[in-house]
N, C-alpha and C positions, 0 to 999 in steps of 0.2 A: 237542482234536485237530481239525485242519482237513483236509477232503478236498475235491478238486475233481472234479466230474463234467462230462463233455462230452455234452450231451444229444442231439446228433445221432448219437451212437454207440449202437447198439442195446442193448448190455450196460449202459451207463451209464443209459440211459433206463429200462430195466427196474428197475435198482437204485433210481432216483429214485422210480418209482411204488411200489415196495415200501416205501420210507421214508415216503412220504405215507400209505400204508395202515397201516403199523405204528404210527406215532406220531399217527395221526388228525389229520393236518395238511391233508387235502384241502380245497381252497378253489377256487371257480371261477376265481380269478386265478392259481392255480399249476398248472393242468392243462396237460399237454403239448399237447393239442389246442388249447387257448386260444392258446398261444404259436405253434403251427404255423400256425393259420388266421388269427388276428386280429393278430398282432404281428410278422409278417415271417419266420416259419419257425424251424427249429431250428438252422440253421447259425450258428456263432459263439455259440451259447447254452451257457453253462456254469452250474453251480450250486455254490455254496459250501455244504458240509455241515459244521457244527460240532457235535461230540459233547461235550455238557456233562459235568461231573464226575458228575452224577446220570445214570446210563445210561438212565433213562426220559425224559430230556429231550434235545431236539435243536433246532438252529436251522438253517434253510436259507434260501438267497437265490439264486434264478436271475437271470441277467442276460446281456446281450450284451457280448462283448468284441470290439471292432472296430478294425482298423488305422486309424490317424489318416489322415484324408482332408481336405485343405485345398484347397477350390475345384478339385477334380478331381486334385490332386496327392497321390499316395500316399506316405506317410512310412513306409517299411519299418521293422519291428521296434519301433514305438511304437503304443500302443493307448489307446482310451477304453473305459470300462465304463459301462453304463447298464442300469437295470432296465426290463422291458417296460412298455408302455402300460397304464394302469389302476391299480388299488389293489394295488401290489406291494411291493417292498422285502423285508425279512426276514420269514419266517413262523416263529412259535414258539408254544408253548402258554402260556396265561395264567400258569401257575405257574413259568415260567422266571425265575430270579433275575436282577436287574438287573446284578449283577457278571458273570454269565455272558454277558449281551448285550455288556457293555463288552469282555470278553475276546474275544468273537466279532469285534467291530470291530477290535480290536488285531491279531488274527490275519489278518484280511482286509487291513488296511493293509500288513502285512509282506509278504503275498503279492503285493499290487499293486506294491510297491516293487521286489520281486525279479523282476517279470515285465514291466517297462517300461511299466506303465500310467501315463499322464500325468494323466488326470482321471477323476472318478467322479461320476455323476449318479444319484440314487436317487429314485424315486417311492414315497412312503410311502402307507399306507392311512389311514383315518379312525379307527383303533381303537388308536392309541398305539404303533405299532411303530417310531416314531422314537426311542424311549427309548435313551439311551446312545450316540447317534450321535457319531462322532468328527470329523465335518466341520461345515460351516455349514448350519444349518436355515433355510429360507426359505419363508414362506407365500406361495405364488404366485397363488392365487385362492381364492374361496369356494365351498364345496360344501354342498348340502342333504343332510343325514343325518337323515331324518325318523323320529321316534319313533312306533311303533305303540302307540296307547293305546285306551281304551274308545271304542266307536263314537260315542256321543253327544257326548263331549268333543272327539273328533277332528273331527266335523262342525262344531261351534261354532268350533274353531280355524282352519278354512279361511278364507281371505279371502272377502269377500262375493261377488266375481265367480266364485269356484270353485263355491260353493253354487248360485249362479244358473245357471251353465253345466251343472252336473250335473242340476239340476231340468229344464232345457230338454232335455237328452239323454234323460232318462226320459220326458218328455212326447212326444218324437218316436219313442218306442218302440224306442230302440236297445237292443241286447242284447249281453251279453258272454259270452265263453267263455274259460276259462283251461285250457290244456293242459299237463299235467305227468305225467311218467313215461310211457314208451312213446308218444311223440308220433308220429303217422303222417305220412307224407311230404306228403299233401295239405295238412295244416294248416301244415306248415313252408313249403310253396310259397305258400300264401295270405299268410303273413307276408312272405316273400321278395319277392313281386311288389310289395306295398305299399312295402316298404323301398327296393327299387331304384328304383321310380318316384319316391319322395321324394328320393333321392340325385340323380337326374337333374334333377328340378325345381329343386332348391336348388343345382345345379352344384357338388356336393361334390367334394372332392379325390379323385383316382383311388384313393387308398389305402382308401377306404370302399366300393369296389365289390368286395366279397368274392364269390366264386363260390357258386352254390347248393350245389354238392357239399360245400363247406366247412361251411356251416350244417348240412347234413344229417348230416355226419360228427360235428360237435361235439355237436349236440343228441341224436342217437341213441346216441352213445357215453357221454354224461354225463347220464343221466336225472335223477339227483338234483340236478344243478347247473344245470339249465336249464328254463325254462317259457316259454310264449307266451300273451299275453293279446291276443285279437282282438275287436274291436267290429263288430257287424253291423247293417245296416239291411235288413230284409226278406230275411234270409239272405245278403246281399251283404257281404263283408268290406270295411270302409272305413277301419279304423285297427288297427294291430297293433304289438306290442312284444315283443322278446326280452328275457327277464329272466334274470339270473344269480342263483343261489340258494346261500346258504351255510347253515350250521347255524342261525344266528340272524338273518340279514338277507336282504333282497331287493335286487338292484341293477338299476336301469334301465340297459339296455345299448344296444340299437339298435332303432330303430323308425321308423314313419312314418304318415302319414295321407293319404288321397286328397283332393286339393285341393277337388274339387267338393262335399265334405261338411263342410268346415270350419265352416259356419254351424250345424251340428247339435251342435257341441262334443264330438265323439267322444273327443278326447284327454283332456279333463278327466274324462270318464266313465271312460275306461280307467284313469287313475291312481286314481280313487276305487274302482273295482272291485279293482284290485291291492291297495290298502290293506286292503280288507275280506278278501280272500283271505289276505294275509299275517297278518292277525290270527287268522283261523281256523287257520292253520298254526303259530301260536305264535311267529311271528317278532317280533323287537324293533325292527327298523329297515327302512325303505324308502329306500335311498340313490338320490337322483335325480341327484347330481353337480352340476356347475356349468355355466357357459356357455362360449362361445368367447372371451369377454373378461371383464374384471373387472366384475362386477355389470351385465352386459348384459341385454338383453331376455329371453334364454333363461333366464338365472339367476333373474331376477325372476319369471318364470312358474313355475319350479319352487318358488321360495320361497313362492309364494302358497298352496301346499298345506301347508307347514310353516314358518310365519313365524318361529318361534323356534328352529328346529333347523338353524342354520347353523354350519359349522365351516370353518376354513382347511384347504386342501389343501397339505400340506407337502412340499417337495422338499429333498433333501440334495445339497450340492455340496462337492466335495473336490478340491483340486489335490494330486496325489501327487508329481509331479515339477515343482517350481516353476521350475527353470531352463529346462527344455524347454517348459513351458507358456508362459512369457514369450516365448521364442524363436519359438514357433509363432504366437502372437498378432501379434508384430511382422512375421513372414513373411506372414501372412494379410492384415495391414493394407496392406502394400506391394502385394500382388496385387490387393486391392480398389481401391486408388488407380489402378493400371494399367487397371482396368475401369470407371473413373469412378464408383466407389462410395465411400461415406464411410469414412474411416480409422477404425480401432478405437482405443478408449481403454481402458486397463487397468481403470479403475474402472466400466466399463459392466457392469451386472448384468442386463441385459435378456435375455441368452442365455448358456447354459453348455453345453459349453466355448465361450468367446468366439471362438476361432479357427474355429468352424464356423458362425458367424452368417451367414445367407443374405441379409439385406436391409440 
């Protein structure tokens, strides 16, 4: 049986949280505060709830359902569906039968068709939740999903430059502190100041300038799912990272480093200290993610910590309403030509849905 919750409605949000707790499905990437603060809010956010034949099993999938908007032109009564930024897609227990997952997608497809959804875009996690997907699976970039192993072997597995940089940081008397559970406002502010300074320096997109109050709310409301690692020189915070924490993994989320301290290699030291902390906590993985482009410098830097632990980040694409999808692509192409932009080709897979391509 399929149920739809609207997560901007108080009663539905309460039911969603109850389901997460009852079925032990809580994950940093399915928390309401995560969507509210880091993904654009709760408006237009729904959640598919699929009750399996075994009443102890359930499949959930939050996602945004948005009115089709083509170059500023609103297309009433037609919608696109996409899951939030990050490692999202469906969430379910490991013991859920594959046939139940297939049935879940079949039910979701039927709902989409009956509710004028034209396209569907799914961001999957790195832990196999793309199983049984009824659309097209596409590896869009590479991600580092580092395995936490014994300390000595882990050290040997680092690329030479990582070991060199960590040794330099230790010689420079850098210190690390990891804050977890009941993190006080001052330590959150230290992280935030470094993060915002880094976003300004790198001229990041406006969407990365989250307000301090958002970080404060997320971290203090989700003690188990968030941690901060900060590196200090003479008690001065010089590098910091917000970590998301699940039952068995640590996720590198947002962070930064003060530019004047780059030469001390604090970020390498930070990653090294997080790996040691994750090992102490019994975690299996430290997910560093990917870069901005395919195998760019940021990705290669992350890979230097886990040279053999690279996995594809998979997205799912599905055209629900083929007739209107084609019509919208043709309409968008004509509008682009009017604006001296390149026309769209139906076989272009660089963006999905194609009619929302910006460049």
